[in-house]
All heavy atoms as TSV, in Angstrom:
chain	resi	resn	atom	element	x	y	z
A	1	MET	N	N	0.814	-1.178	-0.028
A	1	MET	CA	C	-0.002	0.014	-0.040
A	1	MET	C	C	0.923	1.265	-0.052
A	1	MET	O	O	1.795	1.360	0.761
A	1	MET	CB	C	-0.919	-0.051	1.247
A	1	MET	CG	C	-1.759	1.204	1.304
A	1	MET	SD	S	-3.086	1.012	2.608
A	1	MET	CE	C	-2.255	1.698	4.038
A	2	VAL	N	N	0.585	2.174	-0.898
A	2	VAL	CA	C	1.335	3.397	-0.950
A	2	VAL	C	C	0.646	4.506	-0.146
A	2	VAL	O	O	-0.605	4.706	-0.393
A	2	VAL	CB	C	1.509	3.836	-2.451
A	2	VAL	CG1	C	2.195	5.202	-2.475
A	2	VAL	CG2	C	2.315	2.788	-3.191
A	3	LEU	N	N	1.300	5.087	0.814
A	3	LEU	CA	C	0.576	6.118	1.623
A	3	LEU	C	C	0.849	7.479	1.026
A	3	LEU	O	O	1.938	7.847	0.628
A	3	LEU	CB	C	1.090	6.079	3.024
A	3	LEU	CG	C	0.762	4.816	3.932
A	3	LEU	CD1	C	1.405	4.991	5.272
A	3	LEU	CD2	C	-0.763	4.815	4.062
A	4	ARG	N	N	-0.204	8.254	0.899
A	4	ARG	CA	C	-0.080	9.706	0.487
A	4	ARG	C	C	-0.189	10.482	1.728
A	4	ARG	O	O	-0.535	10.068	2.764
A	4	ARG	CB	C	-1.129	9.941	-0.598
A	4	ARG	CG	C	-0.995	9.176	-1.818
A	4	ARG	CD	C	-2.126	9.532	-2.815
A	4	ARG	NE	N	-3.438	9.324	-2.221
A	4	ARG	CZ	C	-4.208	8.189	-2.522
A	4	ARG	NH1	N	-3.815	7.341	-3.362
A	4	ARG	NH2	N	-5.357	8.034	-1.860
A	5	ASP	N	N	0.041	11.807	1.509
A	5	ASP	CA	C	-0.052	12.721	2.669
A	5	ASP	C	C	-1.387	12.681	3.388
A	5	ASP	O	O	-1.552	12.891	4.522
A	5	ASP	CB	C	0.286	14.132	2.287
A	5	ASP	CG	C	1.818	14.322	1.965
A	5	ASP	OD1	O	2.568	13.467	2.471
A	5	ASP	OD2	O	2.091	15.308	1.310
A	6	ASN	N	N	-2.538	12.419	2.627
A	6	ASN	CA	C	-3.823	12.499	3.231
A	6	ASN	C	C	-4.296	11.103	3.748
A	6	ASN	O	O	-5.436	10.955	4.082
A	6	ASN	CB	C	-4.730	13.126	2.259
A	6	ASN	CG	C	-4.873	12.335	0.935
A	6	ASN	OD1	O	-4.122	11.448	0.669
A	6	ASN	ND2	N	-6.040	12.681	0.238
A	7	ASP	N	N	-3.431	10.099	3.631
A	7	ASP	CA	C	-3.878	8.766	4.123
A	7	ASP	C	C	-3.792	8.577	5.648
A	7	ASP	O	O	-2.869	9.140	6.270
A	7	ASP	CB	C	-2.962	7.668	3.504
A	7	ASP	CG	C	-3.276	7.373	2.025
A	7	ASP	OD1	O	-4.382	7.719	1.504
A	7	ASP	OD2	O	-2.295	6.961	1.334
A	8	MET	N	N	-4.726	7.896	6.194
A	8	MET	CA	C	-4.652	7.550	7.598
A	8	MET	C	C	-3.489	6.631	7.842
A	8	MET	O	O	-3.205	5.762	7.145
A	8	MET	CB	C	-5.968	6.899	8.105
A	8	MET	CG	C	-7.156	7.663	7.814
A	8	MET	SD	S	-7.304	9.001	9.093
A	8	MET	CE	C	-8.494	10.012	8.424
A	9	ARG	N	N	-2.823	6.920	9.003
A	9	ARG	CA	C	-1.645	6.171	9.313
A	9	ARG	C	C	-1.720	5.497	10.723
A	9	ARG	O	O	-0.896	4.655	10.999
A	9	ARG	CB	C	-0.455	6.994	9.251
A	9	ARG	CG	C	-0.105	7.449	7.837
A	9	ARG	CD	C	1.187	8.281	7.860
A	9	ARG	NE	N	1.624	8.567	6.545
A	9	ARG	CZ	C	1.218	9.720	5.944
A	9	ARG	NH1	N	0.459	10.555	6.521
A	9	ARG	NH2	N	1.630	9.969	4.650
A	10	SER	N	N	-2.690	5.863	11.525
A	10	SER	CA	C	-2.744	5.309	12.913
A	10	SER	C	C	-4.123	5.150	13.343
A	10	SER	O	O	-5.043	5.803	12.858
A	10	SER	CB	C	-1.910	6.272	13.788
A	10	SER	OG	O	-2.612	7.462	14.014
A	11	VAL	N	N	-4.238	4.352	14.383
A	11	VAL	CA	C	-5.556	4.215	15.075
A	11	VAL	C	C	-6.058	5.429	15.533
A	11	VAL	O	O	-7.217	5.832	15.416
A	11	VAL	CB	C	-5.421	3.051	16.193
A	11	VAL	CG1	C	-6.695	2.998	16.996
A	11	VAL	CG2	C	-5.024	1.698	15.585
A	12	ALA	N	N	-5.158	6.295	16.154
A	12	ALA	CA	C	-5.524	7.579	16.729
A	12	ALA	C	C	-6.067	8.445	15.665
A	12	ALA	O	O	-7.105	9.178	15.842
A	12	ALA	CB	C	-4.332	8.223	17.363
A	13	GLU	N	N	-5.522	8.401	14.422
A	13	GLU	CA	C	-6.071	9.339	13.309
A	13	GLU	C	C	-7.506	8.906	12.919
A	13	GLU	O	O	-8.337	9.687	12.667
A	13	GLU	CB	C	-5.221	9.227	12.122
A	13	GLU	CG	C	-3.922	10.048	12.276
A	13	GLU	CD	C	-3.006	10.046	11.034
A	13	GLU	OE1	O	-2.443	8.901	10.800
A	13	GLU	OE2	O	-2.900	10.984	10.340
A	14	TYR	N	N	-7.720	7.570	12.892
A	14	TYR	CA	C	-9.104	7.136	12.582
A	14	TYR	C	C	-10.020	7.537	13.631
A	14	TYR	O	O	-11.137	7.990	13.365
A	14	TYR	CB	C	-9.150	5.618	12.455
A	14	TYR	CG	C	-8.634	5.108	11.144
A	14	TYR	CD1	C	-7.556	4.180	11.108
A	14	TYR	CD2	C	-9.173	5.428	9.898
A	14	TYR	CE1	C	-6.989	3.721	9.866
A	14	TYR	CE2	C	-8.696	4.934	8.796
A	14	TYR	CZ	C	-7.594	4.089	8.670
A	14	TYR	OH	O	-7.163	3.653	7.500
A	15	LEU	N	N	-9.593	7.416	14.972
A	15	LEU	CA	C	-10.484	7.825	16.019
A	15	LEU	C	C	-10.761	9.324	16.018
A	15	LEU	O	O	-11.844	9.756	16.307
A	15	LEU	CB	C	-9.931	7.329	17.299
A	15	LEU	CG	C	-9.978	5.771	17.487
A	15	LEU	CD1	C	-9.259	5.352	18.808
A	15	LEU	CD2	C	-11.353	5.252	17.375
A	16	GLU	N	N	-9.705	10.062	15.778
A	16	GLU	CA	C	-9.910	11.583	15.700
A	16	GLU	C	C	-10.940	11.935	14.597
A	16	GLU	O	O	-11.741	12.823	14.767
A	16	GLU	CB	C	-8.569	12.206	15.415
A	16	GLU	CG	C	-7.684	12.285	16.596
A	16	GLU	CD	C	-6.211	12.675	16.312
A	16	GLU	OE1	O	-6.009	13.284	15.182
A	16	GLU	OE2	O	-5.326	12.490	17.063
A	17	THR	N	N	-10.791	11.276	13.435
A	17	THR	CA	C	-11.724	11.547	12.368
A	17	THR	C	C	-13.172	11.138	12.746
A	17	THR	O	O	-14.160	11.782	12.411
A	17	THR	CB	C	-11.359	10.872	11.095
A	17	THR	OG1	O	-9.966	11.257	10.773
A	17	THR	CG2	C	-12.219	11.189	9.868
A	18	ALA	N	N	-13.280	9.986	13.441
A	18	ALA	CA	C	-14.601	9.529	13.907
A	18	ALA	C	C	-15.187	10.607	14.808
A	18	ALA	O	O	-16.389	10.930	14.676
A	18	ALA	CB	C	-14.471	8.237	14.657
A	19	ALA	N	N	-14.419	11.165	15.702
A	19	ALA	CA	C	-14.867	12.233	16.629
A	19	ALA	C	C	-15.298	13.427	15.857
A	19	ALA	O	O	-16.318	14.087	16.289
A	19	ALA	CB	C	-13.699	12.578	17.678
A	20	GLU	N	N	-14.646	13.781	14.796
A	20	GLU	CA	C	-15.015	14.905	13.989
A	20	GLU	C	C	-16.363	14.799	13.358
A	20	GLU	O	O	-17.228	15.658	13.396
A	20	GLU	CB	C	-14.004	15.180	12.858
A	20	GLU	CG	C	-12.683	15.733	13.394
A	20	GLU	CD	C	-11.606	15.809	12.335
A	20	GLU	OE1	O	-11.897	15.730	11.123
A	20	GLU	OE2	O	-10.434	15.943	12.733
A	21	PHE	N	N	-16.600	13.594	12.837
A	21	PHE	CA	C	-17.938	13.212	12.243
A	21	PHE	C	C	-18.974	13.139	13.401
A	21	PHE	O	O	-20.214	13.585	13.139
A	21	PHE	CB	C	-17.948	11.963	11.411
A	21	PHE	CG	C	-17.406	12.234	10.042
A	21	PHE	CD1	C	-16.070	11.951	9.767
A	21	PHE	CD2	C	-18.215	12.798	9.048
A	21	PHE	CE1	C	-15.578	12.172	8.435
A	21	PHE	CE2	C	-17.704	13.091	7.806
A	21	PHE	CZ	C	-16.420	12.750	7.453
A	22	ASP	N	N	-18.635	12.669	14.562
A	22	ASP	CA	C	-19.684	12.766	15.652
A	22	ASP	C	C	-19.980	14.169	16.026
A	22	ASP	O	O	-21.177	14.438	16.235
A	22	ASP	CB	C	-18.986	12.026	16.961
A	22	ASP	CG	C	-18.972	10.505	16.873
A	22	ASP	OD1	O	-19.863	9.923	16.140
A	22	ASP	OD2	O	-18.072	9.935	17.450
A	23	ASP	N	N	-19.037	15.082	15.971
A	23	ASP	CA	C	-19.341	16.423	16.263
A	23	ASP	C	C	-20.217	17.027	15.192
A	23	ASP	O	O	-21.128	17.729	15.502
A	23	ASP	CB	C	-17.961	17.270	16.305
A	23	ASP	CG	C	-17.243	17.021	17.532
A	23	ASP	OD1	O	-17.798	16.450	18.534
A	23	ASP	OD2	O	-15.981	17.344	17.569
A	24	LEU	N	N	-19.969	16.691	13.856
A	24	LEU	CA	C	-20.782	17.150	12.805
A	24	LEU	C	C	-22.253	16.698	13.029
A	24	LEU	O	O	-23.226	17.469	12.844
A	24	LEU	CB	C	-20.273	16.756	11.473
A	24	LEU	CG	C	-18.948	17.455	11.000
A	24	LEU	CD1	C	-18.428	16.766	9.806
A	24	LEU	CD2	C	-19.238	18.917	10.691
A	25	ALA	N	N	-22.319	15.411	13.392
A	25	ALA	CA	C	-23.685	14.835	13.599
A	25	ALA	C	C	-24.400	15.541	14.694
A	25	ALA	O	O	-25.606	15.819	14.620
A	25	ALA	CB	C	-23.613	13.305	13.901
A	26	ARG	N	N	-23.635	15.879	15.739
A	26	ARG	CA	C	-24.238	16.496	16.902
A	26	ARG	C	C	-24.731	17.906	16.555
A	26	ARG	O	O	-25.682	18.428	17.062
A	26	ARG	CB	C	-23.285	16.504	18.069
A	26	ARG	CG	C	-23.814	17.066	19.369
A	26	ARG	CD	C	-22.785	16.890	20.516
A	26	ARG	NE	N	-21.454	17.103	20.191
A	26	ARG	CZ	C	-20.849	18.231	20.019
A	26	ARG	NH1	N	-21.514	19.307	20.130
A	26	ARG	NH2	N	-19.505	18.326	19.742
A	27	LEU	N	N	-23.924	18.622	15.712
A	27	LEU	CA	C	-24.196	19.979	15.421
A	27	LEU	C	C	-25.249	20.299	14.373
A	27	LEU	O	O	-25.777	21.364	14.260
A	27	LEU	CB	C	-22.866	20.797	15.049
A	27	LEU	CG	C	-21.848	20.776	16.179
A	27	LEU	CD1	C	-20.467	21.280	15.576
A	27	LEU	CD2	C	-22.334	21.665	17.266
A	28	THR	N	N	-25.489	19.357	13.474
A	28	THR	CA	C	-26.427	19.614	12.438
A	28	THR	C	C	-27.882	19.343	12.942
A	28	THR	O	O	-28.161	18.629	13.802
A	28	THR	CB	C	-26.169	18.625	11.202
A	28	THR	OG1	O	-26.985	19.036	10.059
A	28	THR	CG2	C	-26.509	17.185	11.481
A	29	SER	N	N	-28.772	20.098	12.353
A	29	SER	CA	C	-30.203	19.987	12.568
A	29	SER	C	C	-30.951	19.126	11.554
A	29	SER	O	O	-32.094	18.856	11.724
A	29	SER	CB	C	-30.838	21.315	12.769
A	29	SER	OG	O	-30.717	22.053	11.551
A	30	GLU	N	N	-30.193	18.798	10.470
A	30	GLU	CA	C	-30.784	18.127	9.371
A	30	GLU	C	C	-30.747	16.572	9.694
A	30	GLU	O	O	-29.657	15.991	9.876
A	30	GLU	CB	C	-30.042	18.381	8.125
A	30	GLU	CG	C	-30.475	17.525	6.924
A	30	GLU	CD	C	-31.914	17.838	6.558
A	30	GLU	OE1	O	-32.299	18.971	6.529
A	30	GLU	OE2	O	-32.598	16.856	6.126
A	31	PRO	N	N	-31.887	15.888	9.910
A	31	PRO	CA	C	-31.889	14.442	10.308
A	31	PRO	C	C	-31.167	13.549	9.363
A	31	PRO	O	O	-30.406	12.676	9.868
A	31	PRO	CB	C	-33.362	14.156	10.316
A	31	PRO	CG	C	-34.106	15.423	10.511
A	31	PRO	CD	C	-33.293	16.487	9.863
A	32	ALA	N	N	-31.170	13.748	8.058
A	32	ALA	CA	C	-30.500	12.873	7.146
A	32	ALA	C	C	-28.992	13.038	7.363
A	32	ALA	O	O	-28.236	12.004	7.311
A	32	ALA	CB	C	-30.948	13.169	5.730
A	33	LEU	N	N	-28.543	14.258	7.508
A	33	LEU	CA	C	-27.031	14.519	7.652
A	33	LEU	C	C	-26.695	13.982	9.052
A	33	LEU	O	O	-25.576	13.356	9.132
A	33	LEU	CB	C	-26.776	15.977	7.579
A	33	LEU	CG	C	-26.640	16.554	6.220
A	33	LEU	CD1	C	-26.452	18.060	6.249
A	33	LEU	CD2	C	-25.606	15.864	5.465
A	34	LYS	N	N	-27.523	14.184	10.044
A	34	LYS	CA	C	-27.151	13.606	11.324
A	34	LYS	C	C	-26.875	12.125	11.258
A	34	LYS	O	O	-25.878	11.610	11.821
A	34	LYS	CB	C	-28.253	13.940	12.377
A	34	LYS	CG	C	-27.923	13.560	13.799
A	34	LYS	CD	C	-29.123	14.033	14.711
A	34	LYS	CE	C	-29.217	15.450	14.883
A	34	LYS	NZ	N	-28.188	16.103	15.651
A	35	GLU	N	N	-27.823	11.399	10.637
A	35	GLU	CA	C	-27.636	9.999	10.471
A	35	GLU	C	C	-26.437	9.570	9.596
A	35	GLU	O	O	-25.609	8.690	9.965
A	35	GLU	CB	C	-28.934	9.326	9.781
A	35	GLU	CG	C	-28.788	7.873	9.663
A	35	GLU	CD	C	-30.132	7.224	9.091
A	35	GLU	OE1	O	-31.069	7.969	8.792
A	35	GLU	OE2	O	-30.076	6.047	8.821
A	36	ARG	N	N	-26.217	10.262	8.515
A	36	ARG	CA	C	-25.140	9.976	7.702
A	36	ARG	C	C	-23.756	10.223	8.342
A	36	ARG	O	O	-22.872	9.476	8.228
A	36	ARG	CB	C	-25.213	10.849	6.318
A	36	ARG	CG	C	-24.059	10.698	5.336
A	36	ARG	CD	C	-23.941	9.385	4.794
A	36	ARG	NE	N	-25.143	8.969	4.126
A	36	ARG	CZ	C	-25.329	8.968	2.803
A	36	ARG	NH1	N	-24.321	9.296	2.000
A	36	ARG	NH2	N	-26.409	8.565	2.219
A	37	TYR	N	N	-23.669	11.357	9.043
A	37	TYR	CA	C	-22.388	11.646	9.798
A	37	TYR	C	C	-22.241	10.679	10.874
A	37	TYR	O	O	-21.049	10.185	11.061
A	37	TYR	CB	C	-22.409	13.075	10.444
A	37	TYR	CG	C	-22.327	14.198	9.454
A	37	TYR	CD1	C	-23.067	15.371	9.710
A	37	TYR	CD2	C	-21.666	14.116	8.292
A	37	TYR	CE1	C	-22.948	16.492	8.860
A	37	TYR	CE2	C	-21.532	15.290	7.417
A	37	TYR	CZ	C	-22.179	16.379	7.722
A	37	TYR	OH	O	-22.098	17.518	6.809
A	38	GLY	N	N	-23.225	10.223	11.527
A	38	GLY	CA	C	-23.079	9.161	12.512
A	38	GLY	C	C	-22.579	7.846	11.915
A	38	GLY	O	O	-21.729	7.168	12.545
A	39	ASP	N	N	-23.081	7.547	10.806
A	39	ASP	CA	C	-22.739	6.286	10.069
A	39	ASP	C	C	-21.185	6.374	9.598
A	39	ASP	O	O	-20.491	5.390	9.759
A	39	ASP	CB	C	-23.523	6.119	8.801
A	39	ASP	CG	C	-24.989	5.734	9.130
A	39	ASP	OD1	O	-25.250	5.311	10.263
A	39	ASP	OD2	O	-25.786	5.807	8.189
A	40	VAL	N	N	-20.778	7.569	9.143
A	40	VAL	CA	C	-19.370	7.782	8.790
A	40	VAL	C	C	-18.500	7.600	9.978
A	40	VAL	O	O	-17.426	6.938	9.961
A	40	VAL	CB	C	-19.186	9.097	8.045
A	40	VAL	CG1	C	-17.678	9.345	7.786
A	40	VAL	CG2	C	-19.947	9.068	6.717
A	41	ALA	N	N	-18.958	8.201	11.082
A	41	ALA	CA	C	-18.165	8.120	12.298
A	41	ALA	C	C	-17.953	6.605	12.716
A	41	ALA	O	O	-16.863	6.221	13.103
A	41	ALA	CB	C	-18.756	8.933	13.419
A	42	GLU	N	N	-19.023	5.890	12.635
A	42	GLU	CA	C	-18.928	4.456	13.028
A	42	GLU	C	C	-18.056	3.741	12.094
A	42	GLU	O	O	-17.306	2.816	12.441
A	42	GLU	CB	C	-20.367	3.805	13.009
A	42	GLU	CG	C	-20.359	2.360	13.379
A	42	GLU	CD	C	-19.912	2.020	14.784
A	42	GLU	OE1	O	-19.883	2.965	15.612
A	42	GLU	OE2	O	-19.428	0.953	14.990
A	43	CYS	N	N	-18.009	4.051	10.800
A	43	CYS	CA	C	-17.136	3.424	9.831
A	43	CYS	C	C	-15.607	3.672	10.242
A	43	CYS	O	O	-14.800	2.789	10.181
A	43	CYS	CB	C	-17.400	3.950	8.496
A	43	CYS	SG	S	-18.857	3.239	7.755
A	44	TYR	N	N	-15.390	4.880	10.623
A	44	TYR	CA	C	-14.036	5.186	11.050
A	44	TYR	C	C	-13.579	4.458	12.339
A	44	TYR	O	O	-12.492	4.009	12.489
A	44	TYR	CB	C	-13.768	6.709	11.175
A	44	TYR	CG	C	-13.418	7.425	9.918
A	44	TYR	CD1	C	-14.347	8.151	9.197
A	44	TYR	CD2	C	-12.142	7.350	9.372
A	44	TYR	CE1	C	-14.039	8.761	7.997
A	44	TYR	CE2	C	-11.875	7.882	8.156
A	44	TYR	CZ	C	-12.814	8.633	7.551
A	44	TYR	OH	O	-12.473	9.184	6.261
A	45	ARG	N	N	-14.557	4.274	13.267
A	45	ARG	CA	C	-14.294	3.476	14.383
A	45	ARG	C	C	-13.951	2.002	14.063
A	45	ARG	O	O	-13.145	1.391	14.645
A	45	ARG	CB	C	-15.371	3.639	15.469
A	45	ARG	CG	C	-15.394	4.865	16.200
A	45	ARG	CD	C	-16.383	4.931	17.340
A	45	ARG	NE	N	-17.805	5.061	16.898
A	45	ARG	CZ	C	-18.359	6.145	16.626
A	45	ARG	NH1	N	-17.753	7.275	16.715
A	45	ARG	NH2	N	-19.611	6.153	16.162
A	46	LEU	N	N	-14.734	1.472	13.079
A	46	LEU	CA	C	-14.476	0.176	12.662
A	46	LEU	C	C	-13.154	0.060	12.005
A	46	LEU	O	O	-12.418	-0.930	12.243
A	46	LEU	CB	C	-15.571	-0.293	11.661
A	46	LEU	CG	C	-16.901	-0.620	12.271
A	46	LEU	CD1	C	-18.048	-0.779	11.140
A	46	LEU	CD2	C	-16.865	-1.740	13.147
A	47	LEU	N	N	-12.698	1.020	11.190
A	47	LEU	CA	C	-11.348	1.029	10.549
A	47	LEU	C	C	-10.350	1.031	11.669
A	47	LEU	O	O	-9.290	0.331	11.617
A	47	LEU	CB	C	-11.210	2.190	9.694
A	47	LEU	CG	C	-11.980	2.089	8.361
A	47	LEU	CD1	C	-11.995	3.440	7.677
A	47	LEU	CD2	C	-11.411	1.046	7.469
A	48	ALA	N	N	-10.534	1.884	12.729
A	48	ALA	CA	C	-9.535	1.908	13.756
A	48	ALA	C	C	-9.488	0.530	14.501
A	48	ALA	O	O	-8.359	0.044	14.849
A	48	ALA	CB	C	-9.997	2.965	14.852
A	49	SER	N	N	-10.610	-0.053	14.727
A	49	SER	CA	C	-10.605	-1.352	15.418
A	49	SER	C	C	-9.908	-2.372	14.585
A	49	SER	O	O	-9.129	-3.240	15.047
A	49	SER	CB	C	-12.045	-1.762	15.642
A	49	SER	OG	O	-12.046	-3.089	16.151
A	50	GLU	N	N	-10.105	-2.406	13.256
A	50	GLU	CA	C	-9.455	-3.387	12.417
A	50	GLU	C	C	-7.953	-3.105	12.324
A	50	GLU	O	O	-7.130	-4.066	12.417
A	50	GLU	CB	C	-10.101	-3.329	11.033
A	50	GLU	CG	C	-9.509	-4.293	10.066
A	50	GLU	CD	C	-9.673	-5.764	10.451
A	50	GLU	OE1	O	-10.418	-6.125	11.318
A	50	GLU	OE2	O	-9.043	-6.661	9.734
A	51	LEU	N	N	-7.560	-1.851	12.273
A	51	LEU	CA	C	-6.123	-1.562	12.220
A	51	LEU	C	C	-5.501	-1.973	13.489
A	51	LEU	O	O	-4.380	-2.594	13.466
A	51	LEU	CB	C	-5.903	-0.022	12.005
A	51	LEU	CG	C	-4.466	0.458	11.915
A	51	LEU	CD1	C	-3.623	-0.341	10.897
A	51	LEU	CD2	C	-4.453	1.902	11.661
A	52	GLN	N	N	-6.126	-1.756	14.614
A	52	GLN	CA	C	-5.562	-2.162	15.927
A	52	GLN	C	C	-5.477	-3.698	15.923
A	52	GLN	O	O	-4.378	-4.188	16.443
A	52	GLN	CB	C	-6.469	-1.689	17.035
A	52	GLN	CG	C	-5.948	-1.975	18.403
A	52	GLN	CD	C	-4.668	-1.291	18.729
A	52	GLN	OE1	O	-4.514	-0.137	18.436
A	52	GLN	NE2	N	-3.688	-1.942	19.274
A	53	ARG	N	N	-6.417	-4.440	15.493
A	53	ARG	CA	C	-6.333	-5.855	15.443
A	53	ARG	C	C	-5.169	-6.386	14.577
A	53	ARG	O	O	-4.367	-7.237	14.973
A	53	ARG	CB	C	-7.623	-6.410	14.875
A	53	ARG	CG	C	-7.641	-7.999	14.932
A	53	ARG	CD	C	-8.840	-8.512	14.181
A	53	ARG	NE	N	-8.792	-8.362	12.754
A	53	ARG	CZ	C	-8.072	-9.060	11.923
A	53	ARG	NH1	N	-7.287	-10.018	12.352
A	53	ARG	NH2	N	-8.030	-8.811	10.611
A	54	LEU	N	N	-4.981	-5.652	13.339
A	54	LEU	CA	C	-3.828	-6.077	12.550
A	54	LEU	C	C	-2.478	-5.831	13.176
A	54	LEU	O	O	-1.562	-6.608	12.984
A	54	LEU	CB	C	-4.000	-5.376	11.199
A	54	LEU	CG	C	-5.154	-5.888	10.320
A	54	LEU	CD1	C	-5.311	-4.866	9.065
A	54	LEU	CD2	C	-4.951	-7.235	9.844
A	55	ILE	N	N	-2.418	-4.739	13.899
A	55	ILE	CA	C	-1.183	-4.345	14.562
A	55	ILE	C	C	-0.951	-5.375	15.697
A	55	ILE	O	O	0.151	-5.881	15.850
A	55	ILE	CB	C	-1.239	-2.886	15.148
A	55	ILE	CG1	C	-1.210	-1.903	13.931
A	55	ILE	CG2	C	-0.102	-2.724	16.101
A	55	ILE	CD1	C	-1.512	-0.436	14.388
A	56	GLU	N	N	-1.945	-5.735	16.506
A	56	GLU	CA	C	-1.780	-6.609	17.587
A	56	GLU	C	C	-1.449	-8.001	17.122
A	56	GLU	O	O	-0.690	-8.786	17.828
A	56	GLU	CB	C	-3.116	-6.659	18.443
A	56	GLU	CG	C	-3.312	-5.382	19.149
A	56	GLU	CD	C	-4.617	-5.377	19.896
A	56	GLU	OE1	O	-5.483	-6.262	19.756
A	56	GLU	OE2	O	-4.779	-4.377	20.657
A	57	THR	N	N	-1.936	-8.445	15.957
A	57	THR	CA	C	-1.610	-9.816	15.469
A	57	THR	C	C	-0.272	-9.779	14.720
A	57	THR	O	O	0.219	-10.859	14.307
A	57	THR	CB	C	-2.698	-10.303	14.525
A	57	THR	OG1	O	-2.840	-9.460	13.420
A	57	THR	CG2	C	-4.033	-10.432	15.260
A	58	GLY	N	N	0.303	-8.587	14.540
A	58	GLY	CA	C	1.610	-8.574	13.818
A	58	GLY	C	C	1.579	-8.536	12.316
A	58	GLY	O	O	2.499	-8.572	11.597
A	59	ALA	N	N	0.290	-8.433	11.785
A	59	ALA	CA	C	0.079	-8.392	10.385
A	59	ALA	C	C	0.555	-7.073	9.801
A	59	ALA	O	O	0.993	-6.965	8.648
A	59	ALA	CB	C	-1.381	-8.654	9.935
A	60	LEU	N	N	0.483	-6.027	10.560
A	60	LEU	CA	C	1.009	-4.645	10.216
A	60	LEU	C	C	1.848	-4.108	11.319
A	60	LEU	O	O	1.559	-4.423	12.536
A	60	LEU	CB	C	-0.178	-3.738	9.971
A	60	LEU	CG	C	-0.944	-3.918	8.688
A	60	LEU	CD1	C	-2.185	-2.944	8.708
A	60	LEU	CD2	C	-0.124	-3.726	7.507
A	61	LYS	N	N	2.799	-3.256	10.997
A	61	LYS	CA	C	3.606	-2.605	11.983
A	61	LYS	C	C	2.927	-1.226	12.263
A	61	LYS	O	O	2.440	-0.612	11.387
A	61	LYS	CB	C	5.038	-2.407	11.484
A	61	LYS	CG	C	5.740	-3.671	11.329
A	61	LYS	CD	C	7.188	-3.333	10.892
A	61	LYS	CE	C	7.873	-4.746	10.737
A	61	LYS	NZ	N	9.237	-4.506	10.190
A	62	PRO	N	N	2.923	-0.857	13.522
A	62	PRO	CA	C	2.322	0.504	13.809
A	62	PRO	C	C	3.225	1.584	13.244
A	62	PRO	O	O	4.478	1.370	13.179
A	62	PRO	CB	C	2.349	0.585	15.345
A	62	PRO	CG	C	3.316	-0.429	15.793
A	62	PRO	CD	C	3.347	-1.508	14.754
A	63	GLU	N	N	2.575	2.665	12.776
A	63	GLU	CA	C	3.368	3.845	12.289
A	63	GLU	C	C	4.029	4.597	13.391
A	63	GLU	O	O	3.395	4.699	14.435
A	63	GLU	CB	C	2.452	4.698	11.490
A	63	GLU	CG	C	2.016	4.123	10.181
A	63	GLU	CD	C	3.039	3.890	9.161
A	63	GLU	OE1	O	4.016	4.688	9.110
A	63	GLU	OE2	O	2.918	2.886	8.408
A	64	GLN	N	N	5.160	5.076	13.195
A	64	GLN	CA	C	5.891	5.919	14.214
A	64	GLN	C	C	5.353	7.304	14.137
A	64	GLN	O	O	5.200	7.779	13.040
A	64	GLN	CB	C	7.292	5.870	14.035
A	64	GLN	CG	C	7.972	4.461	14.086
A	64	GLN	CD	C	7.766	3.761	15.386
A	64	GLN	OE1	O	7.884	4.465	16.403
A	64	GLN	NE2	N	7.362	2.515	15.355
A	65	PRO	N	N	5.161	7.916	15.274
A	65	PRO	CA	C	4.638	9.369	15.205
A	65	PRO	C	C	5.709	10.279	14.516
A	65	PRO	O	O	6.811	10.111	14.475
A	65	PRO	CB	C	4.538	9.724	16.719
A	65	PRO	CG	C	5.090	8.606	17.511
A	65	PRO	CD	C	5.502	7.486	16.620
């Protein structure tokens, strides 16, 4: 996998992005956007969880800060 400057590199980055979408969901008054932002946040949490699992099993090496 080739990482570009805008690629996620760590579990923390995925979780930070999830939090950003949670904030967007909380701040919007539009029900459809609230649901969509919540769904995107959950996807980022799932990505963080999967990356953490791959790191813990040794399939991937954690990125250095």
